C-alpha positions, -999 to +999 in steps of 0.1 A: -086-052+005-091-017+020-100+012-004-095+048+008-111+077-012-089+108-012-103+143-015-093+173-035-108+198-010-085+206+020-062+177+012-035+187+038-060+177+065-079+148+049-047+132+035-032+130+071-064+114+083-068+089+055-031+079+055-032+073+092-062+050+088-045+034+058-012+028+077-032+011+105-047-013+080-013-019+064+002-029+097-028-053+102-016-070+070-044-056+047-037-046+012-045-008+009-053+012-021-060+050-024-081+065-051-096+098-062-122+088-087-148+060-084-136+047-118-103+037-100-122+017-074-132-019-081-139-035-048-150-071-041-181-077-019-160-083+013-137-052+008-139-022+031-141+014+017-131+044+037-151+075+028-153+111+041-184+127+024-221+121+031-228+114-006-201+087-006-218+071+025-251+070+007-234+053-023-220+027+001-254+021+017-271+018-017-245-006-030-245-025+004-208-021+009-187-024+041-173+010+049-156+033+074-170+068+076-147+096+088-172+123+100-156+157+094-185+178+106-222+177+116-240+179+083-273+195+091-260+222+114-232+232+090-256+234+061-281+255+082-252+279+092-245+285+055-280+288+041-304+294+070-330+273+053-354+252+074-364+233+043-328+222+037-326+215+074-354+190+072-339+174+041-304+170+056-318+157+089-335+130+069-303+121+051-282+123+082-305+100+101-302+074+074-264+077+074-259+076+112-284+048+119-270+026+091-234+032+101-241+021+137-245-014+123-217-038+132-203-041+097-195-004+095-174+020+115-172+057+125-141+078+129-150+111+145-130+142+154-142+145+190-161+128+218-183+158+218-193+150+182-201+114+192-222+128+221-240+151+196-251+122+174-261+100+204-282+128+219-298+138+186-308+104+174-312+087+209-287+060+201-255+046+215-225+046+192-201+018+201-183+013+167-163+046+168-128+059+171-119+095+180-091+113+162-090+151+163-079+170+132-042+176+128-017+187+102+014+197+122+040+185+146+059+198+177+087+222+166+110+223+196+131+252+183+100+275+184+097+270+222+133+279+227+134+310+205+151+338+225+127+362+242+096+343+230+079+344+263+092+377+274+073+397+248+035+400+246+030+391+209-005+379+201-011+361+168-040+352+145-033+328+116-061+320+092-089+336+071-109+368+076-143+351+072-172+360+094-175+325+108-139+327+121-150+356+143-122+379+132-141+410+144-145+395+178-109+385+179-098+421+170-121+435+196-105+413+223-070+423+212-080+460+211-090+458+247-057+442+256-037+468+237-056+496+255-051+480+289-015+466+287+017+481+275+040+468+248+017+444+231+017+435+194-007+417+171+007+395+143-018+388+116-009+359+093-036+364+066-038+364+028-060+395+023-037+423+034-060+451+022-090+438+041-069+432+072-057+468+072-093+480+069-104+459+098-075+469+120-082+506+113-119+501+121-109+487+155-083+514+161-055+489+166-021+506+166+007+480+170+005+452+144+023+433+117+006+416+087+022+388+068+012+356+049+033+325+044+027+290+032+018+264+059+053+249+058+068+283+067+045+290+096+070+278+123+094+306+112+067+332+118+052+317+149+084+312+168+082+349+179+046+347+190+034+340+226-004+338+222-027+326+194-064+333+190-091+307+182-125+324+187-158+310+175-195+316+178-213+294+203-229+271+179-232+233+179-210+229+148-182+247+167-188+228+199-180+195+182-152+207+159-114+204+164-098+231+142-062+224+132-053+259+143-049+246+179-021+222+171-005+247+147-003+271+177+007+246+203+032+228+180+051+261+179+048+269+216+021+295+211-004+296+240-039+292+226-066+317+236-100+301+229-136+305+241-153+277+261-178+268+234-149+249+216-157+218+237-142+194+212-108+211+215-110+216+252-116+179+259-080+173+249-064+201+269-086+203+300-057+197+324-032+220+305-017+249+325-007+269+294-042+274+278-064+305+281-101+297+282-125+326+278-161+325+291-172+350+265-155+377+244-157+402+273-141+379+297-104+390+295-094+381+330-079+347+320-057+365+294-044+390+319-038+362+344-017+344+319+002+376+310+012+379+347+026+343+348+062+335+342+064+309+313+091+282+315+099+272+279+109+236+290+077+232+311+054+243+283+073+222+258+068+191+280+031+198+285+024+203+248+044+173+238+023+152+262-009+166+247+004+159+212+015+123+220-018+115+237-042+131+212-025+140+179+004+118+172-002+095+142+018+066+157-005+068+188-036+066+166-022+039+144-015+017+174-050+023+189-069+020+156-053-014+149-073-027+179-107-014+168-109-010+130-132-035+112-114-061+092-121-082+061 
């Protein structure tokens, strides 16, 4: 039997991941059960448990269970970014080393979000990870109607959808847009954020003139994004960002929004390196790639075909189910 532990934090992403893994096991003929509390889980010795948190992995190691570990982020580096504590860094490096080295054993398996994450662990711990499947984060699909929305690619509407946290580099994003607004005519910024008051304060601080602020549930994003041409994903050049695959990318691309992202987002870029309709910045002052894209005529059918290919190859659940069936550990 296969047991999969669901999470209450960020379930729209984790559920997609876990259910994709679960479906692969179902098609292999395994009995699959989902649970939220350990009281609901009563595995036999030979059963496999799919977990997503480092404490859960430690529990698996202590109990000598067979497990699959979906690695959502790099533990030590994320903790240091939050607390800037070298003492905590030493502690989490110790914990992480135990987890990574134990999971490398044949009876266990990794699912990671990027090849860049796999490379991070291999370089950090001087190991080769052969029991691993790569599946980037996703919580959306291709919405063809957004690509064909009248006038979508004839207007210069830039979008940012997400939070206003420092780690999301919203100040840097607004600085980039301000430079665009001052340089090019007839541009507009669409902010899809929850905190309207803070958004207005930040826009006024940057002197941005032409903007719209709104906030909608995730399932209503296609309606708002159908009129946007570009979408910002800007991050600080840190290792935790180099390995990550934010769902924002597929939210944009699924709605025909051309992503603008900086080159430190290596985990994302590995899936779109051959894409024509992607703007890659070599720093927040490097706006030439944006202006170059603005001068290009966008063919809605061509960009739809390109993004559909990216989605099918790297994000589609059916693709991953088929591939995982060949590599997942079995009872």
